[in-house]
C-alpha positions, 0 to 999 in steps of 0.5 A: 500500500505504500507504493501504491501511494507513493506512485499516486502522489509521485504520478497521479491518478492515472498510473495507478496500476497493479503492474506498476504499484507491484513493480515499485513495493518490488513484489510480483504482480502474482504476489500483489494480486494475491491482496488485492483482485483489482486494482479497486481493492487496492484503492479501497484498502487505501482509504480503509488504511488511512480512515483508520490511521485517523482513528488511532490517532484522535485515540491517541491524543488523550483528550477529555472529550471526543471533539478535543480528541477530533481537533487536535489529530486533526491539527497533527494530521494537517501539520506531518503533511498527511493531507498530501496520502489522503487528496491524491489517495481519494483523487484515485477513486475515481468510483463513489461506491471507492468512498462508501469507506470515508464517507461512513468514517466521516459521519461517524467521527461526526457523530461520534461522542455528541452525545457526553458534549457539554455544548454539543452545538458548539462541538459540531462548529469546532468538528466542522472548523476541522473539516474546513482547515482540512479543505484549506491545507490541502490545496494550499499547505503553506497557508498557515504557519506553526503560530497561526496552528496555535493561535486556531488550536486556542481560539477553537478550544476556546469555544468548548467547555471546559471539561 
């Protein structure tokens, strides 16, 4: 899957073939086919891995609420350059069905823990701000500098009641 992501980042979705991925990974095409029988299966696997990685990032934040963890994870992902991975993989998914795991995760991320949030509307605003930040940073990675990320984090946290 790393080889597929690298190929997508370097050459774009049009160059993503199982043969090219196998060559980049240094494995036989048959070996790759054992794990992914089609290009679509590979893309679906890549998307599922991205979702799982972000879930792990959220869980690792050690925050007092899901919204705070979601905010911290979003900022960590944006700062680390993980956005490029998301952009190239989701860009390769020309078939909307391949994006189903991402749509399901998005619905879950925006509902998770809402019942325990002291101010549900503030939590929703912060989560939507995270989506906007993700979108802007995807298209203009240099838009914010480190100080601006810190200020965004501080101000968005200020919208949430203290735990």
